[in-house]
N, C-alpha and C positions, 0 to 999 in steps of 0.2 A: 493641355497645350491647345490653344485655340486653332492652330493651323494643322493639327494632327488629323490624319485620315487613314482609316483602314481600307486599303485598296483591294482586299481579298473578297469583298462583298459588294453587291449592287449591280445595276445595269451597266454593261460594259461600254456601250456607246456613249451614254451620258457621262460615265466616269472618265473615259478617255478625253472627251471634249472639256469636261470641267477641270481635270487635272492639267491638261495641255494648255488650257486657256491662258493662265498667267505666263506660261512659257512663250506662247505666241505673242502676247502683248509685250513681254520683256524683249523678245527678239525684234519685234517691230520698233520698239524704242531704241534698242541698240543700233539697228539698221538706220533709223532716223538720224541718229548721231553720226554714223559713218557717212551717210549721204550728205548731211549738212556739212560735215567736216570737209568732204571733197568739193562740195559746191562753194563753200566759203574760200577754200584754198584756190579754187579755179578763178574766182572773181577778185580776191583780195590778196592772194599770196604769191602772185607771179604766174598765174595761169598754169600752163602745162608743166612747167618746171616744178612748181610746188606740188602739183598732183602726182607727178612722177616720183618725187621724193617721198611723199607720204605713202604712196602705193608700194614702193620698193621696201621701205622700212617696215610697213605693216605686214608684209609677207614674212619677215624675220620674226617680228613680234608675235604673229599668229602661230608660228612654229613653236615658240617657247610656251605660249599660252596653251596650246593644244596638249603639249607634254604635261603641263601642270594640271589641266583639266582631266587628262587621262589618269593620272595618279589619284586625284581626288574622287574620280568616279569609282575607283577601287574601294575607297573608304565609304562612299555612299551606298554601294551595293552591299557591303558588309553590314553597315548599320541597318539598311532596309531589310535584310534577311533576318538579322537579330530581332528587329522590331516585329516582323511578321511571325517569328517564333516566340514572341513575348519574353525575350531575354533582356531585361532592362539593364542589368549590370554590364553586360557585354556592349550594349549601346553606348553607355557612358565611357567605358574604357576605350572603345574604338574612336569615339569623338575626340577625347583628349589626345590620343595617339596621332590621329589624323591632323589635328590643328598644330601640334608640336612639330610633326614632320613637315607640314606646310610652311611653317615659319623658317625652319632650317633651309629648306629648298629655296624659298623666296630670297633669302639673303644671298645664297650662292648664285642664283640666276641673275639677280640684279648686278652683282659685282662682275660676273663673267661678261655679261652683255655690255656693260659700260666700258670695260677694257678692250673688248673685241669689236666695238661698233664701227670704227673707221675701217678696219681691215675687211670686215664682212661686206661693206658697201663697195669696196674695191674689187673683191672677188665677184660680186654680182654685176660689175661693170655698170653701176648706176649712172644714168645720164646726168642727173642733177646731183653730182657726188657730194659737194660740200653741204648742201641742204639736207640730203639723205643722212649723212653722218651726224649732223647736228640734231635732227629729229630723233634718231635712234639712241643717241647718248642720253638725251633728256628722258625719253620713255623708259630707259633702263632703270631709272629710279623707281618707277611705278610698278615694276614687276614683282617686287616684294608684296605690295598690297593686292595685286592681282591674285597671288598665291593664297594669301590669307582669306580673301573674299571667297574664292572657289572652294577652299576647305570648309569654311563655315556654312556656305550655301549647300554643299553636297550633303552635309548632315541634316539640314532643314528639309531638303527635298526628299531625303530617304524615308522620312516618316510622313510623307504626303503633304508637306507644307511648301507649295510652290508660290504662295502669295507673298510672303515676306522677302524671298529672294527677288521677286518682281519689284517690290518697293525699293529695294537697294538699287536695282538697275534703273528704275524710274528717276530716283533722285540723282543718280550719277549722270544719266544722259541729259537731263534738263540742265544740270549745272555745267556739264561739258559744252553744250551748245551755247549757253550764255557766255561762258568764258571764251569760247572760240570767237564769238562776235566782238567781245571786248578786246581780246588780245590781238586778233588779226585785223578785223575791220576797223576797230576803234584806235588801237595803239600802233597798228602797223608792224607787229612783231614777226610776221611771216610764219614759216613752219615752226619756229621756236615757240611761238604763241600757241599753235595748235598742240604741240607736244606738252607744254606746261598745263594747258587746259585739261588734257587727258590725265595727266599725273594727279592733279588736284582732285579730279572727280573719282579716280581710283582710290585715293586715300579715304575719301568720304564713304564710298560704298563698302570698303573693308571694315571701317570702324562700325558702321551701321549693322553689317551682317554679324559681327562678333557680339554686338549688343543684343541682337535678337536671340542669338544662341545662349548667351549668358542669362537672359531672362527666363529660360526654360530649364532651370537647374534640376528640377525633378526628373526630367527625362534624360538630359545630356550631362548633367553633373559638372558643368563647366565652372572651374575656379582656377586660381593660380596653382594650387596643389595638383590639379588634374592634368596640368600641362607637362606630361611625361610620356615617354614612349614605352608602352607595354610590348614586350618582344613578340608575343604571339599575335597581337593585334596588328602591329606594323607588318609582320610577315604576311598576314592575311590581306592587308591593304595593298601591299606590293605585289602579291601573287595575282590579284585581279587587276591592279592598277598599272603595273609596268607594261604588260602586253598592250594595254589600251594606250598608254603613253607612247610606246614605240609605234603603234599603229597610226596614231595621230601625227607623230613626227614624220612618218613615211609620207603621209598625205601632204604635209607642209613642205617637206624637202622636195617632193615632186613639183610643187608649185614654184618653189624657189628656182629650180632648174628651168621650168617653163618661163618664168619671169626673166631669167638671164638670157634665154633665147630671144624673147621679145625685145629686151634691151639692145640686142645686136642690130636692131633696125634704127629707130630714131626716137627722140623724146616724145613726139606726137603719138607714135604707136605705143610707147610705154605708158603715156597718160591715158590713152584709149583703153588699154588693158586694165588699168586701175579702175576706170569708170565701169567697164564691163563687170569686173569682180564685184563691185558694190551692188549693181543691179541684179546679178545672179544670186548674191547672198540674200537680197530682199526676196527673191522668188522662192528660195529654199527655206525660208523662215518657218513655214508651217511643218515641213518635213522634219526639220531639226527639233521643233517643239514636240511633235509626235514621237520622235525617237526618245526624247527625254521622258515623256509620259509612259511609253511602253517599257523602257528599262526600269522605271520606278515601280510600276504596277507588277511587272514580272518578278522583280526582286522580292516583293512582299508575298506574292503567290508562290514563289519558290520556297520561301521560308515556311509557308503553310502546306507545301507539297500538293498544290492544286494544279495538276497538269492540264486538265481539260480547260480550265479557265485561261491558262496561259496561251493555249492554241487559239482559242476564240479571240483573245485580245489581239494577237498578231494578225489574224485574218481581217478582223474589223478595222484595225488601224491601217492596213494596206489599202483597203477599199476607200476609206475616208481620205487618206493622204493623196492617193493617186488622183482622185476626183478633183480635189482642190488644186493640185498642181497643173492638171490639164487646163483649167480655167486661167491660171496665172500665166502659163506659157502662151496661150492665145492672146491675152492682153498685152504681153511684152512684145510679141511678134507684130501686133497691129500698131503699137505706139512707139517702137524703138527709136525712130529719128527724134521724136519729141522728147523722149526720156533722156537721151544723151545730151540734147541741147540744154537741158536744165543744169547739167554739171559743168559745161564748159562753153565759152563763146568762140573757141577756136574751131574754124570750119574743118581743118584737116583732122583734128582729134575727133570731131563729131563723125566724120566719114568712117574712120577706122572703128570707132566704138560701135556705131550702128551695125556694121557688118559682123563684128565680133559677137555682140550680144544676141543677134538673131540666130547665130549658129550655136553659141554656148548654151542658150536657154533650153534647147531641146534635150540636153543631157540631164536636166532636172527631173525628167520623167523616170529615168533610171535611178537617180538619187532618191526619189520618193519611195521607191520599192525597197532598195537594198538597205536603206537606213532603218527600216522597221525590223528587218532580219538582224541587223546589228544590235538594235535595241533588245531583241530577244536574247542574243548571245551575252550581252553585257548584263542583263538582268539575272541570268542564271550563273553568272560568274565565269563564263567561258570566253574571256577576252582574247584568247589565242586565236579563236576562229576569226574574230574581227580583225586581228592583225594580219592573218593569212589572206582574208578577203581584200583588205586594203593594199597589201603588198602586190597582189595580182592586178588590182585596179590601177594603182599609182605607179608601180615600178615596171611590171611586166607589160602593162598596157599603155598608160599615159606617157611615161618617159620614152619607151621604145618607139611608140607611134609618133610622139612629138618630134623626136630627133629625126626619125626617118621621113615623116611627111614634110618637115621643115626643109630637109635637104632636097627632096625631089619636087615639092610643090610650093615652097616658100611660105609666106605668112598665112595664106588661106589654108594650107595644109596643116599648119600648126593649130589654127582655130578648130578645124574639123577633128583633129586627133584628140584634143581636150574634151570635145563633146562626146566622142564615141567611147572613150576609156571607161566611164562609170558603168557601162552595160555589163562588163565582166563580172561584177559583184552580184548581179541579179540572179543568174542561174546558180551561183554558189550558195546564195542565201536560200533559194528555193529548195535546193538539195539538203541543206542543213536542217531546215524546219521539217521537211517531209520524212527525212531519215530518222527523226527522233533522237539525233545525237545530243541535242540540248538536254534531254532528260538525264543523260549520264552524269552531267555536271551537278544536277540537283541530288541525284542518288549518292554521288561521291561525297558531297558536302554533308 
């Protein structure tokens, strides 16, 4: 397999950067699409109303996508550990089980979201209600393909191939931006055009990822006959994946509640929050890429029982990620007014977005550290720790602080609450790594 990599050997720094590189570029491309989507909507889709609709709907879509990613992470960790232990047959059976499970989940998610789209936006008190409902219903169609794509790419990444998942993202993003311009700027389809552009791009990326998986029959054994769920493999996938899915859903649910609080102000504040989210996501791209790299490398090292290398990977990754994030935070702080002006011509939206992003971006320093600790836990298969950490971060900290600060200090209090909350997971991660509890998961397996 041309993209196959043994991550249990070699220089740690160069391996982290080399393995994370495609993740970084993929994330940048994805962020470029998200930013372009918001900019195009701001200028051609009805300004703040279109941005608010896309922002509110995207919060729900992100929730479901994170659940899907959480489950597929379970499959990726299992495949990575089997690969590190040189167990080829188990790699093949897990791949077939993961993809079959993904297909079934994808159908269920698409149908459920399509049926519930209108009511969800009513519950969220979306300012641009009709546009939000329309966008969410159309995007429901694409959730099946999102699940298939993530299942296939989890298997590819588990064996050290981060390049071909990147190619899938690259094709999808480029196509998405082109279709956004055609449907929204050219044909004037509004938020419906943005939604259909997303769905078409998702279909293409899913087909391409399955093709790459099918080409590597020797390792993955993918064929029609292999699309069945082996009971022990599905159990292993869910054992690791379900806590991760719950953890990611907790994060997204917290953001839905925060978004609902933001919506209680007005459409400009709602649009400003959507702009801030896009800029913050851009700033955390490197951290997210290093999280993926750490979890992939740790999974293979766990299969090989190389404890010393795992610890070195974690320490090196924290140093690299935190250094890069400091630079990004400084850049955003210095350029905030200019950044938000790119997204929207509305002066009031710009005003709230600039304040929000300057506060929110500081939280990325905490994010950069605890995500590496989460990568360690995911790599050794202890996703329950990740769930616990995220629960403390998002429910005990973010929601309680957001509701309390919003009540006493208003909108500014809400902004500060969301920035402070991620800190909770930093000392938890430090304790988890230093206490060596992660070693117990490897020994147990």
